[in-house]
C-alpha positions, 0 to 999 in steps of 0.5 A, a space after each residue: 500500500 502506497 501512502 504519503 506521510 512525509 514529503 520524502 516518501 516521494 522520490 524527486 521523479 515522483 514529485 516532478 511527475 505529480 507537479 507535471 500532472 497538476 499542470 495538465 489538470 490546470 490546462 485541461 480540467 474537463 478531461 479529469 472531471 469524472 476521473 474519480 467517479 464512484 470513489 470516496 475520500 474520507 477527511 479525518 481531521 482531528 484538528 481544525 482546518 479550513 484551507 487544507 480540509 476544503 482543498 482536499 474536499 474540493 479536489 475530490 469533488 472536481 475529480 467527480 468523487 464524493 467526500 465523507 469525514 469529520 472536521 474535528 476530534 470532538 465530532 468523532 469517536 475519539 471522544 469515546 476513547 477510540 484509537 487512531 488505528 481503530 478509527 482508520 480500520 473502520 473508515 478504510 471500509 467506507 472510503 477509497 483514500 483517506 486524508 488525515 490531520 492530527 495534533 500528535 506527530 506520528 498519528 498518520 504514520 500509525 494509521 498507515 500501518 493498519 489502513 486498507 486504503 492510501 493515507 495522506 498526511 494532511 499535517 501532524 503536529 509540528 512534524 510534516 505537511 507534505 501536501 502543503 509542500 507539494 503546493 509550495 513546490 508547484 507554486 514556485 515552479 509556476 512562478 519561477 519556472 524552475 525548482 533549482 538555482 535560487 535563494 529562498 528566505 523562510 521567515 517567522 516561526 521556523 521552529 514549530 512550523 511544519 510547513 517549513 520543515 517539510 519544504 526544507 527537506 523537499 527543496 534540499 533534493 534539488 540543485 543549487 538551493 540556498 536557504 536564508 533562515 529568518 527568525 528570532 533566536 527563540 524560533 530558529 529551525 530545529 537542530 535536527 533539520 540543520 544537522 540531518 538535512 542542510 549540513 549533511 548535504 552541504 547545502 548553503 544556509 544562513 541564519 539571520 534575525 532581520 529580513 531587510 538585511 537579506 531581502 535583496 538576495 531572495 528569489 522566493 520569500 516564504 512567510 509564516 506567522 510569529 506566534 505569541 504563544 511560542 515565546 517565553 515572555 511577552 517582552 521578547 514577543 513585543 520586541 520582535 513582532 514587528 520585525 517580521 511583518 512584511 510591508 512595502 518598506 521592507 520590500 524596497 530592495 526586493 527583486 522585481 520578480 520575487 515570489 512571496 508565499 505564505 501557507 496561510 492563515 495570515 494574521 498580521 505578518 503580511 500587510 494587506 497593502 502587499 496583496 495587490 503586488 504582483 509578487 504576492 503569490 499566496 492566493 494563487 498558492 491556495 488554488 495550486 493546492 487544490 490541483 496538486 491534491 487532485 494530482 496526488 490522489 490520482 497518483 495514489 489511487 492508480 498506484 494502489 490498483 484503483 480503476 480511474 475513469 480517464 482516457 488512455 492518454 490521460 491515464 498515462 500522464 499519472 506517474 507510476 
């Protein structure tokens, strides 16, 4: 059974194939509109979500399939003490594929060990968020035309941000990527990411506390929210919070073709004045998320032997 729990569960070739398929779906939506006719996606969201859950549901509906599931642990048998494993065994009797979000790291991995259908990790604790990573990669590819030879700045909560951890691991597999890690000392990238990914692969990186000092170097800027609740005291938060709000002044020295991404939700870390800047990609990023999830579900369903309602030429576009 093929699952996607971590972005590294997919080879670079598989990722490239999924991104290529997503772009074909964008170009020829009608051809895929009944690909999953008769198929069901279960969304098991033990943690609240808006964008990711609705993106998965919209993706399956646009493929002609159906959706069932729950949007919080409070509305599931978890409130009665049912284990993740048992919930998964039960739901895999009803659905063809499962998307799971859980506050505990490793829960989707546990689910994959007992599931009778493919599991997609839709976010587990501060650990991984592979479909957001695929969304980010597709956005970078569509905005920059490549997934190599650029400098990316990641800004904000780099310690607890699962989207950041997944993206670093994914981009580390492409050629000539430089990472600039912009965060307060309290929220720097975890040491295991530095030692096991960046330093282990001799990938160039810098750790800085000010985005202005590196803005002119960036080809991509990936913003995340600096979370007040992560600081040890309020004084440190007040001291640093405005440093990580992107506004027109901070973009003064930025490249004209800079791509600004954000996994959302946004609070105040990107000023609304930036929304009309052509370099702001975060709402296009949301749309890309739907298409890449369509591509991923088709890939997993095909890999696990499901019959898809597609023409031979479109079926051939789904990576093996």
